[in-house]
N, C-alpha and C positions, 0 to 999 in steps of 0.2 A: 519424752520420746527422743531416742537417739538414732540418728541415721548417718552412717559413714563418718562418725566422729563429730557430727554437728548436732547440737541440742536444740530442739524446738520447744519453746515455751509458749504460753498463751499470747504474749506480745508479738512474737515472731509470726505466728499464724495470722494474726490481725494485719500485720504489715504485708504479708504475702497476699491476703485478700484485698487490701487497699490497692496494691500495685496491679493486681489482676483486673480489678474494677476500673482503675484508671486507664489501663491499656484498652479495655473494652470500650470505654467512653470515647477515647481518642480515635479508635477504629471507626466507630459509628459516626463521629463528627467528620472524619476525613471522607467517608463515603457520601455523606450528605453534601459536603463541600464540592466533591467531584460531580455529583448529580446537579447541583445548582449551577456550577460553571459550564456544564455540558448543555444546558438549556440554550436554545437558539443555534445549536450546531447545525451545519448544513445537512440536509437529508441525503442519504446515500442514493436515493432514486434519481436525484438530479445529475448524477455523475456516472461516467463510464469507468470501467476498470481495465487497464491495458496490461497484458501479461508479457513476460519475457519470451524470447524465441527458444524453441526446443534445442536447436543446434547453434553453438557459438564457439568458433567462428562459423558463419553461415556460408553455405554453398548452394548455388542454383536457385531453386524456387523457395522463397521465404513465405511463411504463413504467420501473418500478424493476427493475433487472437485477442478479442476484447469482449466484455460483457456490458450490457446496458439494461436497466430495469424498465425502460420505456423507449419507444421509437423516437429517434432524433437525428438531425443532420450532423454527420461527422465527416472529417477530412483526415486522411493519413498522409503525412509528409515525411521525407527523408532529409536530414540536415547533416552537414559535414561535421568534423570534429570541432570546428570553431563556431558551430551553431548557425552557419550560413545555409540558406535554403538550397537544396540540390534538386529535388523533384517532388511532384505530388503523385503519390501512389494512386489515390482515389478520393472521391468526394461523393457521398451518397447518404440516403436515409437508412440507418441501420434498423434491424428488427430487434424486438425485445428478446433478451436472453443472450446466448453466445453468438458471436460473429467472427468469421474467418475471412481475411483478405489475403489473396495470394499475389506475389510480386516476383518477377524474374530479376534476381540480383546481378545477372551478367550485364545489365544495362548501366551499371555504375562500376567505377574502378575499385580495386581491392583497397581496403583501409578501414578505419574506424568511423562509424557514423552514429547518429541518433535517429530514431524513428519516433514521430510524435502523433498523437491523436488529439484533434481539436474539435470542440463543440462550441456552441454559443457562450458557454460559461466555464469552459475548462480547456487547459492545454497540459497534457502529460507526456513525458518522454521516457524512453529507455535507450540504453546503449547497445550497439551491436558491432560486430566485426565481420566484414565481408572478405572472403578469401576464396576466389574462384580459380585462380591460376597458380 
């Protein structure tokens, strides 16, 4: 068989089959390794997911949105650009599903900040810019 100037004989076909089989075996082994290493990974239900702000730079009322797969005690704080505590927005027991916390950004000076969501086993942060004036 001739294809674009390349001749296939029986030996070439066998080599192609061996290489294909080898790639398949490596793919299966890699997937099994990932599955094995993924055991004991933390459950997503134990953590909240904090989303970014819709407007950045932010003006006026901010809406912090996060989701939780179970009710738990959460605190939302604002930190300055150097990660120093500025203010606590709120601390409450969130509901299962989506939660929105509103905050008047005119209470802090214009600049770069981080907002954080803290639970008993998690602290996650996002960056924001406040520009009211």
